[in-house]
MARKOLNU-161654 format. One record per residue: x, z, y of N, C-alpha, C in turn. Coordinates in steps of 0.02 Angstrom, whole numbers, plus 50000, padded with zeros to 5 digits. Layout:
// residues N
XZYXZYXZY...
This chain:
// residues 744
500384888748534500634893948581501114899048562501684898048615502314901748583502114909248590502294913148554502244921148550502844924948587502924929248619503554929948657503404939448661503854943648656503794952448679504344955548715504174960048736504844965448767504644970448762505184975048753504974982748761505084985148816504864989248856505064992748924505334998548898505955001748944505875007948913505625013048983505095017848949505015022849012505195031548983505865032648982506175036548964506005038248887505535043148875505555044448804505055041348779504655036348811504195030048741504365023048797504055018548759504175012448751503555008948766503565003548815502904998748821503194993048808502574990748754502914983848727502394979848748502634973848785502374969148838502294962748790501754958548769501634952848723501214948848778501594941848752501134935948771501034931848740500684925348733500484919848686499974924148632499814929248645499164929548557498534930248585498254932148643497444930848661497654926048740496694924548737496574920748787497064915048818497054909048763497374905848790497254901748850496574902648863496604896648905496614899848995496904905448993497064909549051497714906449076497774906249137498424905149163499084907549112498944913749112499384919249074498944924849046499174927549009498944933848979499384939948946499464944648967499864949248933499614955748895499734957048844499494962648816499984968548826499764974748840500194978848867500134986148799500404988248773500284994848726500744999648748500555005848759500885011448769500595016148718500875018948659500705023048619500085018748570499705021348579498945018748532498675014848602498755016248666498255013248721498605005948731498125000548733498174995248728497964991648784498124989048831497754985248884497904978548908497494972748925497634966048936497384965848987497944959049027498064958249094497904950149082497334945649112497204940249108497234937149180497674931649187497524928149278497574921549275497014919449314496804911849305496724910249387496994903349389496944901149464496544895649480496084896049529495564889949547495564885549582495134882649611495384878649677495594881149728496034878449794496074879849858495584881149881495414885849934494644887549958494964886750046494964880050075495054881850151494424882750177494004884950153493504889550205493664895850213494014899450165494124907250206494924907250236494944910350298495424912850320495734919550294495794918650228496154924150182496234923150121496804927350104496984923150034496414927049972495964921049936495474925049897495614925649825496014931149826496374935349769495804941049751495694940149675495234945249670495544950149616495594956249621495794960449565495284964849539495244965849454494594968749433494914973349392494884981749377495054983249328494534986449289494484985649213493664986749180493804991349146493834997949141493955002749092493425001949038493544999448990492844998048933492735006848903492075008048882492065013748860492165013948780492065007048760492305008648690492915008848677493435007548713494065009348712494095016748693493885020248707493855027548710493375030848650492965023748621492495026048550491855029948591491805029348656491285031748686490535025948705489885028648686489305025448716489205027048785488895023648823488675024648879487905028948864488075033548931487565039548911486905038248945486685032548968486165030848993485765031248947485045033648967484645033248898484225025748896484235022248943483825016648938484325010548945484955008248986485405003048957486205006248949486215003248881486825003948835487314999048867487144994248882487564988448905488254991948958488824990648947489354992849015489264985349050489334990449113489264984449168489444987549233489524985249280489574988649344490134992549340490454991649398491294995449411491235001949445491315009049402491275014649437491875013949480491855021849517492265020749585492975020549555493005024149500493715026249472494075019449452493695015549414493965008649416494095003949476493585003449522493825002149590494485003149606494625009849610495185013249637495855011949613495845009349536496395007349497496494999349522495924996149522495914988549539496324988349623496074992849661496244994249732497044994149714497304997549691498065001049693498504992249658498224989649604498674984149589498404977649644497884977649667497814970949724498464972749780498274979249801498764981449872499594980249844499804980149764500514979649754500654972649755500184969149742500314961049717500204955949768499644957149796499514953049875499804954349911500424956849945500864953649981501474949449957501394949249883501964944049856501944936249835501084935249870500914928349859501114925349934501484917749915501604914949982501154914450024501404913550102500934912550156500654906550150500084904850157499554897450167499364896450086499564900350039499084897949951498484901149969498004898349961497274899249971496884896549903497344894049857496904895249783496514901249756496044900349752495824906849719496194909649652496204917149645496674918949589496244924249587496074924549504495794930649489496164932449442496374939449440496614944049388496184950849355496274949949299495744955549276496164958149241496144964949226496364970549180495954974249142495974974449098495554976449031495754981248984495424986648978495594994448954495364991848863495684990448799495494987848769495464994648711495894999748709496185004548657496405012248703496025016348700496285021948750496455028448693497185029648694497165035648635497165041948659496935042248736496745047748773497315052848773497925048948774498575054348782499085049748863498845043048845499385040448897499055037748968499615037749016499175035549080499005027649067498385028549095498225019449089498575016949143498725016949202498905015149262499585011549246499995014849218500725011749225500695005749197500425004149097500344998549077499894994049106499584995849137498944990849160499254989249226499784989449257500174987849315500704982349294501034985549222501714981949188501264975549186500644974949132500184969949120500034964049158499894966549219499734963049280500234959349301500764961449324501394962149366501664956649314501684955549251501974951949191501654944649201501074948049193500524940649174500544934549221500474937249309500694932849369501244930349366501934935249343502524931949350502514925749304502284926449234502434922549183501934916149199501424916549230501104909449265501274905049305500954899949313501214895449336501034894749416500534901749436500464903649503500824905349565501184902849610501474904849644501554912249660502024916649631502044924249649502964926249648502954930349708503704934149716503874939149687503654939949609503744945849600504404945649538504384950249499503854954449469503744960749509503414963149507503294970549529503204977149484503474982849495503424986749459503044994149469502674997749434502455003949460502905009249417502825014949444503295021149420502785027049465502675032049403502305037949422502735044049406502795047949463503185053249463502835059749486502965064349457502805071949464503215077949449503095081649475503535088549478503305094049427503755095649379503435100749336503935105949320503775112149338504255118249354504915116249390504595113549459505095111649519505535106049488505545102149436505945096849423505405090949418505675086549444505465077949457505515075149406504935072349372504995067849319504535062049337504925055749307504805049449302504345048149251503815045149268503255043049191503075048749165502705053749180502695059749141502095057749102501855061949050501375062248995500825064049038500155063849031499655066149064499465074649057499785076348991499875085648996500285087349064500785084049067501395086149114501105083349178500805079749208500345076749265499775081649292499425084749236498955090049251499165095849252499775097449252500155104249280500485102949329500535098349371501095097449418500815097849480501065099449533500765099349618501005093449632501255086749606501285079449638501065076449590500675071049625500775064749594500695058749645501395055949627501585049449674501635043149627501435037749650501325031849612501725027249672502115024249651502625021149695502605013249647502615006949699502575002449663503374997649699503694994149672504284991249694504414985449691504704981649731504584973349712505334970849737505364965749742506154963749732506454965849802505984968149857506474967649907506154974049934505984979749898505874986749924505334988949900505134994649923504344997449921503904995049953503294991749900502794988549947502154992049917502174997649894501325002449880501505010049862501145012949896501055018049870500715023049884500415025949828499755031349818500065038749805499835042849837500155049949801499615055349854499645060949805499245065249811499545072749799499615078049840500005083749811499675091449835499895095849809499675101649828500125104949888500255101649947500595103850005501445103549971501535097249975502275096849944502595094950026503375098850022503635097550078503955090150094504315088350145504465081650156505175080350128505545084250116506275084050065506095082949984505445086449961505215084449896504825077649899504585076149914504275069149940504705064349931505205064249979505805057249984506165058349920506225063849900506675062749823506325060849783505615060349774505115057849717505205051749726505205049849803505175042949807505735037749794506205041849806507035037749788507075037949718506775042349681506775043549593506465038549574505905036749598505225031149585505735023849595505895023849644506015017149678506785014549623507035021449603507595019649550507345016749489507045019749455506715017749417506405012349387505865008849464505785002849457506044997649471506694998649519507324994549512507464991749433507514996549382507704996549317507094992449293506764992749281506054990849266506094983349290506194981949342505944974049364506644972349339507234974449336507714969449294507464966249231507284969949185507044968749120506594964049128505974965449182505464961249184505644953749201506094953649252506394948049278506814942949226506984947249175507404943349116506854938949063506384945049063505884940649019505584935549049505404935349121505154930149146505514922449130506314925249153506624918349157506734916249076506534920549030506544916648950505994914148937505284915448967504864911148941504054911548990504514911849047503794910749101503734903149113503174900949156503034893549162503344892249237503474884349240503694883449313503064883749362503184887649414502564885949467502414880949485501964880149525501544873449539501864872149622501734866249625502064865149695501334863349742501384867649807500824866949836501054865949915500394862949946500494861550018500234869150059500474872850094500334880250134499784876450166499294878750173498484878450212498664881950291499114879150310499174881550391499294876350434499114875850502499094871550562499944868050546499844862450564500614858850562500984862050640501554861050636501854862650682501724859650757501744854250751501484851650802500754852050828500404852650792499704857650820499784864550864500184868450819500384874650850500844873650912501104868450935501414868050997500914864951047500464861751028499964858351066499584864951098499344868251044498974874651062499234880151116499904879151096500294884351132500284883151201500414875751223500424873851287499704874651324499174872251287498554874451320498474882251327498674887051283498394892651309499004897351321499784896351335500134900051350500034905451409499764902951469499674906651510499054913251491498624910251454497984915551435498434921351376498754916951341498914922851279499364929651334500014924851393500194930651416499854934051457499294932551489498794935651529498684942251496498364939951432498054944351377498454949651366499194947651348499604953951310499964955951384500014954951439500224958351499499694962551524499074961651530498554965351553498404970751501498284969351449498224973351384497454974451397496994978751355496214978651366496164985951346495754988751358495414995051326495354995251259495435001551232495395001551158494854999151134494954993551096494374990651042494144984151083494294981751157494084976251189494524971151167494944970751130495484966351120495154959451089494604960551058494354955951005493954950851055493484953351104493264950251149493544944951194494264946851210494554942951255494924939451203495374940851156495324934551094494744928151086494144932951085493654927051076493644920951152493734923751176493814919351234494474914951247494924915451223495534910351190495344906551161495114909251102494994903551055494384899151055493914902651131493464897151123493834891751160494114892651212494444887751251494804882851221495204885051166495554879851114494984874951082494484877151048493994874451015493614869151060493374872251101493064868451175493674861351203494264863351215494614856651215494834853151155494694854451093494814850051040494194849251005493524848551044492874848451028492934839950998493144835751025492974828851015493344826550950494144828850940494384828050873494064832950815493804837050831493434841150779492884836550754492514835250814491914830850783492094823350735492754821950762493074816150729493454816250662493384823750648493844824350594494484824550605494804823050661495604823350661495794831050645495444834550653495784841950662495134846450629495334850350604494764855450583494724862750618494284864350631494154870650691494484875650662494544876850581494834882350566495554882650571495944875550584496484875450609496674876050672496224875150723496204878050787496384884850793495674887750751495894895950769496464899450726496764895950662497284898950636497824896750689497974892750731498564889450789498454896350828497834897650878497834900950909498024909450899497954912850827497954918650796498724917250771498974913250773499774912850735500194915050816499884909750878500304913150948500174919450961499554922750966499394930850962499894933250939499884931750896500454937450827501004937550855501324930450860501884930850869502174932750937501834933050994502014934551051501904944751061501454945951015501284952551027501784955250992502214953050926502544955450892503344955350921503374950450969504024949451015504044954951052503364956151099503284960951158503304968951118503174970051072503124974851049504004977851010504204973350971504814973850955505334976051026505214972851078505644973851142505354980251198504874983851155504744990551171504114991451202503734986251208502974985951251502374985751204501934990051181501464990851150500834987251175500224985551168499764980551183499384986451235499244991751213498944995151248499295001151302499894999251302500375003651365500815010651330500425010851280500755018651259501475018151221501925023851208502565023951204502415022151114503075019951098502775019451008502655024450963502835032350989502655038850964502065040550991501765038451015501225041951078500465040851023500135046751038499305046051003498835044051073498335041051031497865040051090497405046951099497185046951151496625052451171496305056551114496295062051097495925066551056495415069451068494915071251041494385074451042494035077450986493815084150990493425084650922492855091050948492315090550910491705096150911491465099750846491155103250841490955106350778490245108450796489865107750735489215110750734488695104650772488985099250765488535094650818487895093250794487665095250711487035092250701486685099950667485965100950699485835107750691485445109050623485395103550582485035106250518485435105050450486145104050461486575102650407486825108450409487285109050349487705115650321488285116450358488515109350391489185109350424489095102450457489485101750524489515095350541489975096150589490515089250596491095088650649491105082350662491285079750748491395074350765492175076450774492535070150762493275068950775493295062850807493695059950866493825054750888494615052450925494855049450902495535045950918495335041250938495435038651017495585031851059494585031251046494435025151026493905021550998493735022550928494135026150903493865028150823493575035050833492805033850792492505039450800492245040850717492345047750703492055048650631491765055750640491065054150630490515062450602490445062250542490805068650521490745072150454490215076550440489975077150392489305080950381489465085050304489545091250317489825095450244488985095750204488795097250131488135098450100488475101150056488195109650038488345112549985487745114549940488055113949870487415116249819487705117649778487295120349714487375124149663488035119449615488135122449570488665118749523488155113049459487615116249467487175111249428487285103649451487405102849529487365095449547488105094149550488505094349512489175092249515489095084849480489485082249495489495073049487489855073649419489455070249363489655069349304490005061849304490705060949275491025055449272491155052649199490875047749190491055043649123491535038949114491985039549085492455032549082492795033648995493215029748978493555030548902493745035348886493975040748929494345046548894493725052948897493215050448917492585054048907492155057948959491825062648968491475063749017491875070249054491925071449121492185074849160491665079249204491715083749251491185085649306491705086649365491555084949409491765084149481491415088949542491685094349569491195097649601491435096849675491925091449708491955090349768492095083849775491715080449827491715073749838491625071649908491915067049927491965062549984491715054949987491195055150033490885048250029491055046550120491435038150112491425036850177491055030650200490835029450258490165024750256490445021150336490545014850348490695012850388490315006950413489665006650439489145002450443489324995350509489144989850484489354983150543489474986750616489004990050652488944993050706489634995050726489894998150658490685002250686491104999650723490834992050705491574986450744491014981150788490524982350814490264978450858490024970750808489874972450740489584967250707489074965150687488644963050658488134961950604488484961450532488104962650488488364962850406487744963350353488064964050280487634966150243487744973250234487084974850220486904984650214486804985550120487134987550102487084989350012487614993050007487714991949934488324997249909488914996749935489175003049954489885002549984490514998949948490694993950001491394990149966491964994149937492434987949935493024992249898493324995749936493464992950020493794996650051493425004750073492765005550064492395010750094492445015550042492565013349967492705017049922493445019349918493835016849932494545018349941494605022649993494335021950044494345025250100494105031450096493695034050061493475040050052493645043350001494055040949949494395042649891495115045949937495305042449987495965045150019495805050550058495345050050086495225057550135494925064050080494515062150021494225066749977495125068249930495615065149917496255068849892496525071649950496675068249999496925072950066496855080250051496095082250045495965090550075495885093249999496115089649933495905093749868496225098249869496935098149888497365105349893497105111249928496735110549982496445117050005495695118549996495375114549940494865116949930494695124549887494375128149892494405134549861494265132549808494405137949753494325138549670493605138349666493215137449603492615137749581492405145749580493025148449562492935157449567492855159949620493255156949700493115159949766492565155949780492395151249776491825147649804491325143049775490815145549725490755142649665490015137949703490225131449736489745128449760489985121349751489515116049733489745109049746489825107949821490215103449846490465099849914490415095349901489865091549934489885084949967490005083150040490455078650049490685076650122490555070150123490085069450184489805062650200490175058650267490495054650263490815052650348490665048050372490225047950418489835041050449490455039850504490795034050491491265031250539490615027550580490785028150667490425026050713490615022350743491305022150752491725016550781492235015650738492555009950730493245008350696493695006050734494265007850760494925004850793495675006750767495705006450702496345010650682496235015450636496205014450580496365021750539495785024550536495215023250528494575027250531494705033550463494915032150402495175036150348495445042850391495935043550424496255047050424495745052250484495385048650539494945052950550494545054650530494125051650469493845056350437494035061450402494845060950363495065066350340495085074050395495255070950468495125076250513494515079350516493955075650532493245079350537493225081450493493365079850414493045082850358493255090550360494045089350390494295098450374493925103550424493695100050485493335104050548492515104150511492365100750482491665098950465491435105350390492145106050353492135111650310492175117750337492605119150391492595125350424491915127550464491575122550487490865123250510490555126750469490355124550409490075125850346490185131250311490745135550338491095142550319491405142450245491605135950252492065136650171492815139450180492955142450161493625145450173494115141350136494455137450158494935133350162495585134850168495995134250121496685136950100497105135750177496875129550201497325128250272496875120450300497105119850335496925113950396497375108150378496955102950362497325095950341496975092050403497605087450436497485080650479497975075050440497755070650460498115064250445498275059350518498695055250490498855048150553499085042350510499225036150544499375032050505499885028050574500635027250510501075024150555501175017550536501185012650595501275004150578501935004550594502094996250597502874994850601502584986150610503074984850660503294977450671504104978550656504214972350617504964971850609505154963350600505684963250612506064956350630506474955350546506694959850536507024960650467507134969650458507554970150417507594976950383508014981950438508484979350476508794982950526508454981450603508004977250610507594976650671506894978650659506554984050681506024986050676505764990750722505224990650728504894998750782504315001850728504385008550749503735011950695503245012950773502655010350742502175013250802501515018950759501515024650800501375029650774500465029350793500065030550777499375029450775499015022550793499195016050745499065010150757498415008250777498215003850826497585002150835497404997850802496764992150811496634986450753497064981250772497204980850838497624974150854498344974850817498654980850814499354982050801499184981850726498714984050694498554984650615498604977250588498044971750622498054965550613498644962550613499054962550664499694959650680500264963050657500344967250622500774972250606501004970450520501594973950513501754975350436501564978450401501414986250411501194988150371500474995850399500354998350342499825005350365499985009350315500425012750364500555021050315500335025150311499995027950294499525035450299499785040250276499795045450309500145051950276499485057450297499345061550244498945066850274499295073150238499135079850287499565087950255499355092450305499575096350296499475103450334500175104750380500355111150404500865110350449501615112650409501455114350348501985114850289502085107850254501495106150239501835100250185501245094550169501425089750115500945083550123500445083950081499905082250101499375082650036499305076150003499325069350054499105063450014499465057450064499645051450015500025046950069499515039850023499495036550071499325029050052499495022950085500065018950052500265013450085500155006750071499845002950137499904995650119500124992250175500464986650141501084982050179500764975650174501014971250242500984965350238501784959950220502204965150245502764962550229503104963850156503814961050135503794960450066504164968350036504344971950079504474978750061504774982850107504754989850089505194994150140505724997450095506394999450132506705002950122506595010550128507125014750104507085020850079507345023950151507675022850185507895023350271507205022350291506975018650301506255017250337505585020450327505565023850262505105028550234505315036250260505905035750254506135044150285505995044750343506045037950409505725039050471505065038850483504785036250433503995035050434503705042450433504025046050389503665052350369503955058150434504375056550459504765059850515504105059550571504085053650582503495050450633502935052650616502755054350555502055057150533501975063950557502525067250535502475075050537502345076150604502665073650642502665075250725501945074050753501685068250730501055067050751500665072250715500565073250673500165077450625499985084150658500655087950670500785094150711500175093750772500325088450812499865088950867499175087450856498925084950806498225083650795498015091050773498365094750723498285101750716498135106850755498545105550821498555107950866497725108850902497485103550923496945101950939496285105950895496425103550816496005105750783496055114750791496615117350780496695123550787496155127950836496255124350906495825125950965495115123950952494925118650919494185119150903494025122550856494215124050803494045128250754494515131650728494625138650744495285142650708495155144450647494515146950628494425149050545493775145050528493715145450479492885144850439492335150850470491835150150463491325152350513491215157050438491025163050465491195170150413490455170850377489885167350411489305166550372489155158250360488705157650298488615151550283487965148250339487795142250342487075140850387486555144250345486105145550381485385147950361485065142250309485345137750326485055130150281485365129950198485965133550192486485131650135486165137550090486175136050032486065140649963486635145149962486395152149960486895157649937486925157749871487515156449849487755157649775488155161949758488125165949679488635169449673488655168649597489125169049573489555167249513489705172749468489515173749410489575178649352489775176249297490255178649262490355175449200490085181249135489695178649087489535183049016489965181248958489925184648899490035180848835489815175848817490165170848791489725165048769489235166948701489445172548671488885173548626488205175948648488125177848710487485180048748487205176148782487495169648779487215163448831486355161248776486445161848723485575161648704485205167148723485445172848729485075179448742484795178248825485195174848862485045174348927484525169248951484605162748907484155157048902483575159348868483405160848814482925162548776482715157148739482135159348691481785154048643481485149448709481715142348685481235137148723481545138148807482045143048824482275142848897481725147848926481285151948885480775155248911481045161348943481575165548935481895170648971482285169249030482695164149048482825162049085482375158749146481745156349129481315154849161480955159649202481055164049167480665169249192480945173649243481625173849229481935175549279481955172249364482205166449344482005162849407481375163349440480975164149400480325165549433480165172249478480505175349417480355182649463480575185849504481455182349518481725182949571481715176549615481525173049620481455168249656482045164349662482525162749618483075161349599483345154149561483815151949578484055145049517484565147949477484485148149425485175150149382485415143649329486075141649340486285137549314486785141349231486985138949187487385142449136487795135749128488475137049116488865133249079488995134849016489395130448966489455131848891490075137348889490575139448941491095142848938490795151448964490135153248975489885157448992489865158449074490085154249103489915154249186489195153449212488935158949259488155158249277488355157949346487785154549354487845152049440487075153149465486985157849504486415160049550486325158849603485785155649621485765153149702485135152849717485075154749802484595155049824484695153849922484095153249954484175152250018484395160750034483685164650005483755171450024484175175649998484925176450024485505181249986485255188749981484665190549994484475197749970484305196649902484105191949868483765190749804484325190749755484995188149792485455187049732485535194849690485825198549730485915205149702485465207349634484875207349648484335210649599484405206249530484475198949554484305194149491485145197149461485715196349485486375196049449486275203749425486155208449453485875214949414485595213849356485135210949344484855210349292485235206249234485335200549255485745196149208486475201549197486805203349222487295206649202487045214249161486465216149171486135222749106486025219549058485895214249039485635207948973486185208248954486865207148960487325206648922487975209848920487635216348953488295220348966488495226148889488875227848872489255234548835488755239048832488545240948788488355248948804488655253248750488795259148780489185264048757488705270348738488865271348665488535278348629488755284648695488305287748718488435294048758488185292248828487925285848846487705283848913486985285548924486915287748985486435290349001485985286049053485215283649062484895281649108484405283049119484315286349192484065289849219483265288349218483025281049232482375278949242482225274849183482195275449133481945272249069481235269749070480955261549075480325263349078480005261349026479465265648997478935264148933478615256848942478975253248878478575247548892477855245048836478105249548786477545248648719477615256248686477085259548664476945264648633476795262448553477045264648510476835263348442476755268948417476595270248341476505276148303477235278348286477675274448292478295278248268478855278648317478625279048384479045278648436478855274048506479375275448537478935271848615479665266748619479375259948639480175257348676480175255948742480685256848765480865257948813481525255048859481245250448891481565246348953482215251249003482885252448971483275256349003483705253849054483835246749050484035242449096483585235449096483695232749167483455226149161483535221149109482965220149061483115214449010483245218248947483485225248942483845227948881483405233548867482975233748805482525236848777482695241048716482625244448696482685249548637482095255748616482215257148554481825262248519481815269148531481495273748561481565280248561481155281148502481345283948441481175284548385480635292748384480185292948373479655299448380480055305648351480445306548315480765310548292481265313648358481425308648406481735309248473481515312048524480685311348520480115312448578479905321248563479975324248521479785329848507480315334248441480185341248458480705342848411480355346648368479635346348359479165345248297478755341248264478325342948220477855335948222477325335448269477455326048261476925324248315476465319648256475835320848265475615316948219475325309948271475435308948323475225304448374475625303948431475745299548477476035299048544475485298848579474935296748575474455296248622474115301648651474155301848712474275307548763474915310948795475445308648749476085311248779476425306048817476345300248803476695293948845476135288548811476215284848881475935278848912476435273348929476015266148915476635263248946476485263749038477115261549051477445263349131477615270249157477715273449100477955280349110478715279849118478845284149144479745284649155480025290449111480505288449073481085293749023481815293649052482035297449044482735297149053482905298448974483475293848953483455291748903484505292148891484555292648815485195292948818485305286548742486025285648759486115281148684486545285248650486165285448578486425289848526486645285748460486895280348496486925275848413486595267548393486795266448348486735259848343486395259648264486025254748253485645255448174486245247848146486125248448085486455243248027486455236648053485925235048113485865228448131486015227948203486625233548235486855234848298486375232848342485625237048323485315237648383485145246248418485215245748467485415254448513484725257948469484965262548475484555269548454484435274248513483915275748553484075279848610483645286148583483745293048640483475299348636483115300148701482625304448697482665307848772482555315748757483255318148766483385325048765482785330348802482725327948867482285332048914481845332448899481395325048866480755323848857480595330148788481065328148756480785331948685480925338948689481235341648734481375348948745480805352848772480405346748816479705349448838479085346848789479315346848737478605343148697478975345848626478685353148618479055355648537478505353848505477935350748498477505348248446477325353748394477025352648333477115358348293477455359848243477545366348219478055369048188478145363648125477565362848079477655358048014477095354248021477275347847963476725343747957476425345847900475615344547901475205344547847475315342247796475205346447721475445344647661475255339047637474735337147651474495331847630474495324647667474895326447695475235318247740475915319847756476275313047747476905310747765477125310747847477455313247870477455311347941477345303947954477075302148020477035296148032477645290348037478095293048052478695290048050479155288948001478785290947946479015290047879478565282547839477915284647880477585276947843477545269347886478035270247916478395262147953478265257047896478115252547919478145246347864478725244147855478935243247787479845242247754480005236347810480785236547807481145232547845481665234947886482185231247885482835235147916482685236347993482165234148037482255233748095481725233448127481645236648185480865237548232480805227948270481515226848255481405216548283480935213948239480775216448189480135213048160479575210848183479475218348219478735218248242478775214948317479365214348336479455212048411479915206648402479385201148411479795193748416480405193248464480045196748528480515193648567481155197748582481335199848541482015206448546482265201448489482285197848462482615194548426483025189748465483685189548424484185183748464483825176448458483955173048509483635166748524484315160748534484065155648506484625151648504484685145948572485025142748581485175141548643484575134148634484215134248708483745128248689483845121448682483345118348667483575110548679483305107148724482845110548766482495109348806482615113348877482145112348917481945119248962482675119649023482945126049019483435125449074483965121849055484215117249105484945113549084485505117649083485935115749029486655120149015486825114149022487435114049082487955108749082488595111349038488785105249021489355104448974490115104849036490515108049023491095108649046491435102649040
């Protein structure tokens, strides 16, 4: 097996691509190395599958924990398996960039697997994964009109940077991933902290320029060592059959397109046309002279051809203008017992989004080859079969649902308040009740309103819309604002953009054509901005600002910070102290390793005393401070223990309770008495020493002690500290069990 390699320049670093080393039975295998990160892409072609009416491509991204030296955290199941959402999303990114580059009518099953073998935790995994996948497909004998490159662009200190380091990416307000194919831009995924249109367009231009240079290097490599592509017969109905079907249903298709249909009812009308064609060819189908799938394909080809022609001529299926939105409506507070809820409808697309708030202990922990990380803001998208008027499987969300949820989540990330301003775990659930075009954008709008209804102080409102396109070539095309289902199915793209009135927060582009030009992208951004402002007008009327109070059903949470060295004191031995506080005040307390303490309960009045107690336990005490109502908790021969603050106790020595000799404190003090005390210093173990000047002045005692006896306080058992006699006052270490201490 011949070995070949190439090095691709990514600014200040190189990606080495090697083939002919591993997995020789695959159609092609490529190893991509960036720094000490190693990714392997394998592609295998199966047999044609004529039973499917779509191209059977599967793309999987497998981020192995062993690549980062990590063992699965599950106690019972250590074997790695099952894709997490993050891996599904990367797999979708690759799928969306390569799928449009396979020829029409190619129905062989193709499986593309991308596996992370080594992760140095410094490099971006996505770029080498894309390059490995693209080159594997291009080198193989599988028909593929590549290569395609992926470039990430970020903005650091106001300057755009291509292919940044992870450190630069974490410091940026922009994360743009753009894929460039030979015919133009064919995939975009972006998140931003409200970045203006001009900056986004500059970033897209930079990414495409870098992508074009990478593609040239990849193409030279493919010409040197690539395999000859197989020949195949496209699984499409013959021209003769299409003409026959056209003669049969021509009038039906014309009536269907001229009359249009109410939003979402086009499928029923299409089904009638399909049924007519199948009935006409029933005898030939039974004699196996033609297949039913070929008849259905022919009908779909004719409907698509005619619909696209009418759209290019200026006539949309539902009669709207090219830049016209479908009717909008929105409501908030639609569910009585949830923490926040909102209903958003655009045409036939409906999204009901529910907000649930909880303490930080309910954050989601994500484990991948980079390690563990916590996530406090989460969005889940659910679109059940009834939402499209169909029956279907109910189970774990599919890749589409995961992707739509991630997009809506990313769209609002820029406006979610910081943990310091709003110390809650925030979970959004979008129940999509009806789908007919861009339900992820309806979920984004509904999520904004739901969060405001819950009382979450968002930095701004976010809305989103999808722009479609029907094109004949790069010069003749029409952009369609707010595409409906039939336009999405028969059009060239689904370009989703979300943002506020002042800038963009997320972009996701899926296309069916070969690629977009920069001019087209600029026009799409302008059209999207115009539509977004119209939607924001409605949202402003529906919910001008967040509710001033949280729902009575939502927990009330306060966040305070304590010194890290005081964490053990708050928790106590075996969690005894913190459990006692939770029981005493009726609250939940969660402690992070950085000293962040979250206190929560449904009754807001319980928070202040609990927080005061915690602050009192850890606050600095200065000499000279006085406390009016110290509580006597124990009386001994050598003095009295006084709780001068909640959780803070110190000794008032007997010498500070009387100006003369006192043989015993019996009769002078008892447990439960209150003393005004003053801090007079610290002993050699940094323990507080108290005095009680007013009590001392009012209890002079005897002028001298009996000669035969030493003062009681001189007969204390030996030892440096009274803590020896009171184990509860000793500093305790963090427990191994008891109250959960989350790691950041």
